[in-house]
N, CA, C and O atoms as a DFTB+ gen file, in Angstrom:
444 C
 N C O
     1  1     189.159      43.543      83.030
     2  2     189.728      44.616      83.833
     3  2     190.651      43.994      84.883
     4  3     190.306      42.983      85.495
     5  1     191.803      44.589      85.088
     6  2     192.767      44.073      86.056
     7  2     192.332      44.385      87.477
     8  3     191.560      45.313      87.719
     9  1     192.848      43.581      88.426
    10  2     192.500      43.753      89.844
    11  2     192.738      45.188      90.295
    12  3     191.859      45.811      90.890
    13  1     193.928      45.710      90.010
    14  2     194.290      47.055      90.451
    15  2     193.347      48.095      89.836
    16  3     192.918      49.024      90.520
    17  1     193.029      47.944      88.565
    18  2     192.141      48.886      87.896
    19  2     190.748      48.887      88.507
    20  3     190.123      49.938      88.644
    21  1     190.266      47.709      88.872
    22  2     188.951      47.620      89.524
    23  2     188.979      48.379      90.839
    24  3     188.047      49.119      91.154
    25  1     190.038      48.198      91.603
    26  2     190.146      48.902      92.887
    27  2     190.240      50.400      92.690
    28  3     189.564      51.155      93.388
    29  1     191.070      50.849      91.750
    30  2     191.237      52.285      91.533
    31  2     189.954      52.930      91.028
    32  3     189.690      54.098      91.315
    33  1     189.169      52.188      90.288
    34  2     187.914      52.728      89.772
    35  2     186.847      52.837      90.847
    36  3     185.834      53.508      90.646
    37  1     187.059      52.188      91.983
    38  2     186.020      52.178      93.013
    39  2     186.595      52.406      94.411
    40  3     186.204      51.727      95.360
    41  1     187.517      53.353      94.541
    42  2     188.159      53.595      95.835
    43  2     187.180      54.093      96.899
    44  3     187.342      53.795      98.082
    45  1     186.180      54.842      96.483
    46  2     185.232      55.362      97.458
    47  2     184.390      54.263      98.080
    48  3     183.991      54.361      99.241
    49  1     184.120      53.218      97.312
    50  2     183.320      52.094      97.778
    51  2     183.912      50.808      97.203
    52  3     183.315      50.187      96.323
    53  1     185.085      50.409      97.699
    54  2     185.769      49.264      97.102
    55  2     185.013      47.961      97.311
    56  3     184.314      47.785      98.309
    57  1     185.164      47.042      96.346
    58  2     184.516      45.736      96.509
    59  2     185.209      44.949      97.611
    60  3     186.362      45.219      97.947
    61  1     184.504      43.981      98.166
    62  2     185.129      43.084      99.142
    63  2     186.130      42.207      98.400
    64  3     186.111      42.123      97.172
    65  1     187.001      41.559      99.159
    66  2     187.981      40.663      98.552
    67  2     187.260      39.553      97.796
    68  3     187.690      39.154      96.714
    69  1     186.167      39.055      98.365
    70  2     185.405      38.001      97.702
    71  2     184.818      38.513      96.380
    72  3     184.906      37.830      95.359
    73  1     184.222      39.705      96.394
    74  2     183.658      40.286      95.167
    75  2     184.741      40.530      94.120
    76  3     184.546      40.246      92.938
    77  1     185.866      41.052      94.554
    78  2     186.966      41.323      93.634
    79  2     187.476      40.018      93.025
    80  3     187.744      39.953      91.826
    81  1     187.608      38.993      93.843
    82  2     188.026      37.692      93.340
    83  2     187.061      37.154      92.298
    84  3     187.478      36.615      91.272
    85  1     185.776      37.301      92.565
    86  2     184.765      36.840      91.609
    87  2     184.873      37.610      90.292
    88  3     184.742      37.025      89.217
    89  1     185.109      38.914      90.376
    90  2     185.228      39.736      89.165
    91  2     186.404      39.327      88.292
    92  3     186.323      39.393      87.065
    93  1     187.495      38.907      88.918
    94  2     188.678      38.530      88.132
    95  2     188.813      37.023      87.973
    96  3     189.757      36.549      87.340
    97  1     187.877      36.264      88.542
    98  2     187.820      34.829      88.316
    99  2     188.760      33.973      89.144
   100  3     189.209      32.925      88.680
   101  1     189.066      34.403      90.371
   102  2     189.896      33.592      91.264
   103  2     189.273      33.599      92.660
   104  3     188.423      34.434      92.967
   105  1     189.708      32.659      93.498
   106  2     189.212      32.627      94.876
   107  2     189.792      33.803      95.655
   108  3     190.793      34.392      95.246
   109  1     189.166      34.140      96.771
   110  2     189.671      35.260      97.584
   111  2     191.065      34.945      98.120
   112  3     191.898      35.844      98.234
   113  1     191.327      33.684      98.449
   114  2     192.655      33.292      98.940
   115  2     193.714      33.505      97.850
   116  3     194.780      34.063      98.111
   117  1     193.412      33.060      96.641
   118  2     194.346      33.234      95.520
   119  2     194.542      34.711      95.219
   120  3     195.661      35.153      94.957
   121  1     193.463      35.469      95.255
   122  2     193.563      36.910      95.017
   123  2     194.498      37.552      96.032
   124  3     195.394      38.310      95.660
   125  1     194.297      37.256      97.296
   126  2     195.142      37.849      98.339
   127  2     196.612      37.508      98.106
   128  3     197.483      38.374      98.189
   129  1     196.873      36.242      97.814
   130  2     198.258      35.796      97.621
   131  2     198.880      36.479      96.403
   132  3     199.997      36.991      96.481
   133  1     198.162      36.488      95.284
   134  2     198.698      37.111      94.059
   135  2     198.851      38.620      94.219
   136  3     199.821      39.204      93.737
   137  1     197.913      39.235      94.882
   138  2     197.988      40.682      95.079
   139  2     199.217      41.032      95.905
   140  3     199.938      41.977      95.587
   141  1     199.450      40.270      96.963
   142  2     200.633      40.508      97.799
   143  2     201.913      40.281      96.992
   144  3     202.871      41.041      97.133
   145  1     201.941      39.255      96.155
   146  2     203.115      38.981      95.316
   147  2     203.383      40.139      94.347
   148  3     204.531      40.528      94.133
   149  1     202.314      40.678      93.767
   150  2     202.465      41.751      92.772
   151  2     202.764      43.115      93.387
   152  3     203.613      43.852      92.885
   153  1     202.072      43.450      94.468
   154  2     202.136      44.809      95.003
   155  2     202.805      44.919      96.365
   156  3     203.006      46.023      96.873
   157  1     203.148      43.784      96.957
   158  2     203.843      43.812      98.241
   159  2     202.972      44.187      99.419
   160  3     203.487      44.517     100.487
   161  1     201.667      44.142      99.246
   162  2     200.742      44.458     100.341
   163  2     199.418      43.789     100.085
   164  3     199.130      43.353      98.970
   165  1     198.611      43.708     101.127
   166  2     197.296      43.088     100.991
   167  2     196.368      44.012     100.214
   168  3     196.650      45.197     100.036
   169  1     195.266      43.450      99.759
   170  2     194.257      44.260      99.069
   171  2     193.800      45.387      99.995
   172  3     193.709      46.540      99.573
   173  1     193.517      45.060     101.242
   174  2     193.058      46.068     102.203
   175  2     194.098      47.168     102.386
   176  3     193.756      48.350     102.368
   177  1     195.361      46.793     102.561
   178  2     196.415      47.793     102.724
   179  2     196.526      48.686     101.495
   180  3     196.751      49.891     101.611
   181  1     196.367      48.091     100.326
   182  2     196.435      48.871      99.088
   183  2     195.313      49.902      99.033
   184  3     195.546      51.070      98.721
   185  1     194.111      49.465      99.335
   186  2     192.950      50.364      99.281
   187  2     193.072      51.485     100.301
   188  3     192.658      52.615     100.042
   189  1     193.639      51.173     101.456
   190  2     193.732      52.190     102.504
   191  2     195.017      53.001     102.456
   192  3     195.215      53.888     103.287
   193  1     195.899      52.714     101.497
   194  2     197.131      53.493     101.344
   195  2     196.746      54.920     100.945
   196  3     196.283      55.155      99.828
   197  1     196.934      55.842     101.837
   198  2     196.470      57.212     101.639
   199  2     197.071      57.874     100.410
   200  3     196.398      58.666      99.749
   201  1     198.311      57.570     100.091
   202  2     198.951      58.191      98.928
   203  2     198.228      57.806      97.646
   204  3     197.994      58.655      96.786
   205  1     197.877      56.554      97.515
   206  2     197.184      56.087      96.318
   207  2     195.802      56.726      96.223
   208  3     195.384      57.167      95.152
   209  1     195.102      56.772      97.348
   210  2     193.770      57.375      97.372
   211  2     193.857      58.855      97.001
   212  3     193.066      59.340      96.193
   213  1     194.807      59.567      97.585
   214  2     194.959      60.992      97.305
   215  2     195.310      61.226      95.841
   216  3     194.751      62.121      95.208
   217  1     196.224      60.436      95.299
   218  2     196.593      60.584      93.890
   219  2     195.385      60.385      92.988
   220  3     195.170      61.161      92.057
   221  1     194.609      59.368      93.253
   222  2     193.427      59.089      92.438
   223  2     192.404      60.222      92.543
   224  3     191.809      60.626      91.544
   225  1     192.206      60.728      93.761
   226  2     191.269      61.832      93.960
   227  2     191.725      63.075      93.196
   228  3     190.908      63.761      92.581
   229  1     193.021      63.365      93.233
   230  2     193.534      64.549      92.543
   231  2     193.460      64.388      91.027
   232  3     193.183      65.357      90.319
   233  1     193.700      63.191      90.524
   234  2     193.570      62.950      89.087
   235  2     192.127      63.182      88.637
   236  3     191.884      63.813      87.608
   237  1     191.191      62.676      89.404
   238  2     189.781      62.877      89.093
   239  2     189.430      64.365      89.168
   240  3     188.720      64.881      88.305
   241  1     189.919      65.043      90.185
   242  2     189.648      66.470      90.341
   243  2     190.169      67.253      89.138
   244  3     189.478      68.127      88.613
   245  1     191.382      66.939      88.706
   246  2     191.931      67.653      87.543
   247  2     191.058      67.431      86.309
   248  3     190.775      68.370      85.566
   249  1     190.637      66.198      86.096
   250  2     189.777      65.901      84.943
   251  2     188.478      66.702      85.011
   252  3     188.046      67.284      84.015
   253  1     187.863      66.727      86.185
   254  2     186.599      67.444      86.345
   255  2     186.778      68.943      86.149
   256  3     185.946      69.592      85.514
   257  1     187.855      69.493      86.688
   258  2     188.105      70.927      86.539
   259  2     188.338      71.298      85.079
   260  3     187.867      72.339      84.622
   261  1     189.045      70.474      84.361
   262  2     189.332      70.746      82.942
   263  2     188.072      70.661      82.080
   264  3     188.019      71.262      81.007
   265  1     187.066      69.928      82.532
   266  2     185.801      69.853      81.795
   267  2     185.019      71.161      81.902
   268  3     184.151      71.435      81.073
   269  1     185.320      71.965      82.915
   270  2     184.720      73.291      83.124
   271  2     183.203      73.245      83.285
   272  3     182.507      74.196      82.928
   273  1     182.694      72.135      83.825
   274  2     181.248      72.027      84.035
   275  2     180.883      72.108      85.511
   276  3     179.703      72.125      85.862
   277  1     181.899      72.158      86.380
   278  2     181.655      72.193      87.820
   279  2     182.491      73.297      88.455
   280  3     183.551      73.658      87.944
   281  1     182.010      73.822      89.558
   282  2     182.780      74.812      90.309
   283  2     183.848      74.095      91.132
   284  3     183.821      72.874      91.281
   285  1     184.776      74.870      91.655
   286  2     185.814      74.301      92.515
   287  2     185.167      73.625      93.729
   288  3     185.572      72.532      94.124
   289  1     184.172      74.271      94.312
   290  2     183.494      73.703      95.483
   291  2     182.800      72.385      95.135
   292  3     182.833      71.442      95.926
   293  1     182.181      72.313      93.971
   294  2     181.521      71.081      93.550
   295  2     182.537      69.953      93.347
   296  3     182.309      68.819      93.769
   297  1     183.653      70.274      92.700
   298  2     184.692      69.264      92.476
   299  2     185.259      68.800      93.813
   300  3     185.480      67.606      94.017
   301  1     185.492      69.739      94.719
   302  2     186.002      69.382      96.049
   303  2     185.074      68.369      96.711
   304  3     185.535      67.371      97.264
   305  1     183.780      68.622      96.655
   306  2     182.807      67.708      97.267
   307  2     182.789      66.357      96.556
   308  3     182.707      65.316      97.208
   309  1     182.863      66.366      95.244
   310  2     182.831      65.123      94.472
   311  2     183.998      64.216      94.846
   312  3     183.832      63.001      94.954
   313  1     185.183      64.805      95.045
   314  2     186.364      63.986      95.346
   315  2     186.566      63.774      96.841
   316  3     187.587      63.232      97.262
   317  1     185.583      64.206      97.650
   318  2     185.589      63.846      99.058
   319  2     186.111      64.870     100.040
   320  3     186.382      64.528     101.190
   321  1     186.260      66.113      99.625
   322  2     186.693      67.164     100.547
   323  2     185.469      67.939     101.021
   324  3     184.668      68.394     100.204
   325  1     185.323      68.091     102.316
   326  2     184.213      68.880     102.839
   327  2     184.576      70.361     102.910
   328  3     183.703      71.214     103.073
   329  1     185.854      70.659     102.787
   330  2     186.336      72.040     102.863
   331  2     187.058      72.382     101.564
   332  3     188.076      71.774     101.235
   333  1     186.527      73.358     100.829
   334  2     187.115      73.753      99.545
   335  2     188.534      74.283      99.690
   336  3     189.372      74.075      98.813
   337  1     188.801      74.965     100.793
   338  2     190.149      75.513     101.000
   339  2     191.170      74.395     101.183
   340  3     192.288      74.484     100.674
   341  1     190.789      73.339     101.909
   342  2     191.688      72.198     102.074
   343  2     191.926      71.505     100.730
   344  3     193.042      71.086     100.423
   345  1     190.859      71.393      99.937
   346  2     190.997      70.818      98.606
   347  2     191.939      71.658      97.753
   348  3     192.833      71.120      97.100
   349  1     191.744      72.967      97.754
   350  2     192.578      73.858      96.939
   351  2     194.048      73.756      97.339
   352  3     194.928      73.742      96.479
   353  1     194.309      73.686      98.628
   354  2     195.686      73.571      99.103
   355  2     196.304      72.238      98.663
   356  3     197.453      72.201      98.222
   357  1     195.546      71.152      98.781
   358  2     196.037      69.831      98.366
   359  2     196.270      69.791      96.856
   360  3     197.254      69.218      96.389
   361  1     195.373      70.394      96.108
   362  2     195.505      70.426      94.650
   363  2     196.743      71.216      94.247
   364  3     197.494      70.794      93.368
   365  1     196.956      72.351      94.884
   366  2     198.126      73.172      94.557
   367  2     199.422      72.443      94.925
   368  3     200.400      72.513      94.182
   369  1     199.436      71.750      96.055
   370  2     200.625      70.953      96.427
   371  2     200.916      69.897      95.367
   372  3     202.072      69.649      95.024
   373  1     199.869      69.287      94.862
   374  2     200.031      68.191      93.895
   375  2     200.451      68.681      92.518
   376  3     201.327      68.091      91.885
   377  1     199.817      69.776      92.046
   378  2     200.013      70.208      90.664
   379  2     200.769      71.524      90.499
   380  3     201.202      71.841      89.391
   381  1     200.935      72.285      91.553
   382  2     201.641      73.560      91.442
   383  2     200.783      74.692      90.900
   384  3     201.288      75.786      90.646
   385  1     199.498      74.442      90.721
   386  2     198.546      75.473      90.301
   387  2     197.292      75.329      91.151
   388  3     197.043      74.271      91.730
   389  1     196.510      76.390      91.223
   390  2     195.264      76.331      91.976
   391  2     194.179      75.672      91.120
   392  3     194.316      75.596      89.899
   393  1     193.121      75.203      91.743
   394  2     192.005      74.659      90.962
   395  2     191.425      75.694      89.991
   396  3     191.035      75.351      88.875
   397  1     191.371      76.937      90.413
   398  2     190.854      77.990      89.524
   399  2     191.740      78.169      88.295
   400  3     191.243      78.379      87.189
   401  1     193.050      78.086      88.494
   402  2     193.973      78.175      87.362
   403  2     193.796      76.979      86.429
   404  3     193.927      77.111      85.212
   405  1     193.502      75.833      86.990
   406  2     193.257      74.634      86.190
   407  2     192.023      74.829      85.318
   408  3     192.037      74.488      84.135
   409  1     190.968      75.372      85.891
   410  2     189.746      75.641      85.129
   411  2     190.046      76.586      83.969
   412  3     189.485      76.448      82.883
   413  1     190.940      77.547      84.212
   414  2     191.289      78.521      83.176
   415  2     192.233      77.951      82.113
   416  3     192.557      78.630      81.139
   417  1     192.670      76.706      82.301
   418  2     193.480      76.058      81.279
   419  2     194.979      76.066      81.535
   420  3     195.745      75.598      80.692
   421  1     195.413      76.581      82.664
   422  2     196.841      76.582      82.973
   423  2     197.307      75.141      83.166
   424  3     196.580      74.326      83.735
   425  1     198.486      74.831      82.707
   426  2     199.029      73.474      82.795
   427  2     199.656      73.226      84.153
   428  3     200.258      74.128      84.735
   429  1     199.518      71.999      84.666
   430  2     200.145      71.649      85.948
   431  2     201.667      71.736      85.855
   432  3     202.252      71.462      84.807
   433  1     202.294      72.120      86.956
   434  2     203.749      72.197      87.003
   435  2     204.371      70.863      87.317
   436  3     205.499      70.587      86.908
   437  1     203.636      70.018      88.051
   438  2     204.192      68.724      88.435
   439  2     203.120      67.656      88.369
   440  3     201.926      67.952      88.387
   441  1     203.557      66.420      88.293
   442  2     202.629      65.285      88.264
   443  2     203.002      64.327      89.326
   444  3     202.351      63.294      89.482
């Protein structure tokens, strides 16, 4: 698994730089240097980049809604929103449809 993929898979509880380095087989110093070379920012900056976190949360939310096994409120909580209305507004901004429309099978207008 690539460094970036490991981070994206665990944004809610990201591994430490040392743990991430161990997972990909390099020292934490080498990881930091290579990560900065590839992505133009530190591992910490990447993990805390709100746009990346929001995109990942919305992708997960869309997947969960399309499975039709959870309510909008449940999906909102799973992806880290304490307020369903805030989640619905963010989802609509991202996809151009409401979470309820997503559950009903309507296709997103934007990605």
